[in-house]
PLY file of the C-alpha trace (Angstrom):
ply
format ascii 1.0
element vertex 131
property float x
property float y
property float z
element edge 130
property int vertex1
property int vertex2
end_header
96.42 73.86 -90.05
96.15 72.48 -86.52
93.37 74.95 -85.75
91.35 73.69 -88.77
91.83 70.08 -87.68
90.65 70.88 -84.14
87.63 72.78 -85.45
86.73 69.91 -87.78
87.06 67.41 -84.94
84.78 69.51 -82.71
82.15 69.76 -85.46
82.24 66.02 -86.14
82.00 65.18 -82.43
79.07 67.54 -81.88
77.22 66.04 -84.86
77.73 62.52 -83.48
76.54 63.51 -80.01
73.46 65.21 -81.47
72.65 62.16 -83.58
72.94 59.79 -80.62
70.81 61.97 -78.37
68.09 62.25 -81.04
68.03 58.46 -81.39
67.78 58.03 -77.63
64.93 60.54 -77.45
62.83 58.74 -80.08
63.33 55.50 -78.13
62.07 57.26 -75.00
59.07 58.65 -76.86
58.17 55.19 -78.18
58.81 53.42 -74.89
55.16 52.90 -73.89
53.70 52.34 -77.36
53.14 48.62 -76.66
51.04 49.46 -73.61
49.02 51.94 -75.65
48.31 49.34 -78.35
47.42 46.64 -75.81
45.01 49.04 -74.05
43.40 49.86 -77.44
43.80 53.58 -76.80
43.42 55.01 -80.30
43.57 58.65 -79.19
46.81 58.15 -77.27
48.34 56.16 -80.14
47.41 58.91 -82.60
49.01 61.53 -80.31
52.16 59.40 -79.95
52.44 58.93 -83.73
51.93 62.66 -84.38
54.55 63.61 -81.77
57.14 61.24 -83.25
56.34 62.49 -86.74
56.60 66.17 -85.80
59.66 65.81 -83.54
61.69 63.31 -85.57
60.04 63.26 -89.01
59.37 59.55 -88.66
56.17 57.87 -89.77
54.86 54.58 -88.44
56.40 52.70 -91.35
59.84 54.05 -90.37
59.87 52.62 -86.85
57.33 49.77 -87.06
59.87 47.01 -87.76
62.14 48.21 -84.95
59.50 47.77 -82.25
58.81 44.43 -80.63
56.22 43.84 -77.92
56.61 40.48 -76.21
58.38 39.24 -79.36
55.59 40.36 -81.70
55.04 43.38 -83.94
52.59 46.15 -83.03
49.82 44.94 -85.35
50.22 41.37 -84.11
49.92 42.63 -80.52
46.71 44.39 -81.54
45.38 41.07 -82.88
46.39 39.14 -79.77
44.77 41.70 -77.46
41.69 42.24 -79.65
42.62 45.92 -79.86
40.38 46.82 -82.78
40.80 50.61 -82.72
44.60 50.70 -82.57
44.96 47.75 -84.95
42.74 49.40 -87.53
44.59 52.71 -87.21
47.99 51.10 -87.75
46.78 49.03 -90.71
45.38 52.15 -92.36
48.58 54.13 -91.72
50.93 51.45 -93.08
51.69 51.18 -96.80
50.21 48.10 -98.46
53.66 46.91 -99.51
54.82 46.80 -95.88
51.69 44.93 -94.81
52.60 42.24 -97.36
56.26 42.06 -96.31
57.34 39.10 -94.16
58.08 40.08 -90.57
61.00 38.96 -88.42
59.78 35.34 -88.27
59.49 35.16 -92.07
55.68 35.16 -92.13
53.51 37.83 -93.65
50.87 39.36 -91.44
48.09 37.59 -93.33
49.83 34.19 -93.04
50.38 34.73 -89.33
46.71 35.69 -88.81
45.58 32.62 -90.71
47.96 30.35 -88.79
46.70 31.69 -85.45
43.09 31.26 -86.63
42.33 34.94 -86.16
40.68 35.48 -89.55
37.29 36.00 -87.85
38.68 39.03 -86.00
37.37 42.46 -87.11
41.00 43.53 -87.47
41.50 40.75 -90.05
38.59 42.18 -92.05
40.30 45.59 -92.11
43.60 43.95 -93.08
42.04 41.98 -95.94
40.26 45.09 -97.26
43.52 47.04 -97.14
45.63 44.36 -98.84
0 1
1 2
2 3
3 4
4 5
5 6
6 7
7 8
8 9
9 10
10 11
11 12
12 13
13 14
14 15
15 16
16 17
17 18
18 19
19 20
20 21
21 22
22 23
23 24
24 25
25 26
26 27
27 28
28 29
29 30
30 31
31 32
32 33
33 34
34 35
35 36
36 37
37 38
38 39
39 40
40 41
41 42
42 43
43 44
44 45
45 46
46 47
47 48
48 49
49 50
50 51
51 52
52 53
53 54
54 55
55 56
56 57
57 58
58 59
59 60
60 61
61 62
62 63
63 64
64 65
65 66
66 67
67 68
68 69
69 70
70 71
71 72
72 73
73 74
74 75
75 76
76 77
77 78
78 79
79 80
80 81
81 82
82 83
83 84
84 85
85 86
86 87
87 88
88 89
89 90
90 91
91 92
92 93
93 94
94 95
95 96
96 97
97 98
98 99
99 100
100 101
101 102
102 103
103 104
104 105
105 106
106 107
107 108
108 109
109 110
110 111
111 112
112 113
113 114
114 115
115 116
116 117
117 118
118 119
119 120
120 121
121 122
122 123
123 124
124 125
125 126
126 127
127 128
128 129
129 130
């Protein structure tokens, strides 16, 4: 009986350690994503998204809300840095329902864009076509 309890404990512990290390690895892989978006490097962003999807089975919609760049979401950072290529890519990869969902400050992306008077941006055109 004691042997079964020890074996079970070892299995549980190894599962927990594996889970924590996988979570830490995805954080490492996403560490420079803000810099990529700000630099408007579509090719690098596409590679980063493919790597995270293949390694961790996570799509942009799965980790988008968990990433904050200077207190803003990735698409908002694209707007603020006039990063048309990366902004367009992320808008096209996100489900419409998530684009219409209020972000951490309670404002939808469209409301935030309107408030910041960024509706003339080419990224806003892509956003409005998508929504």
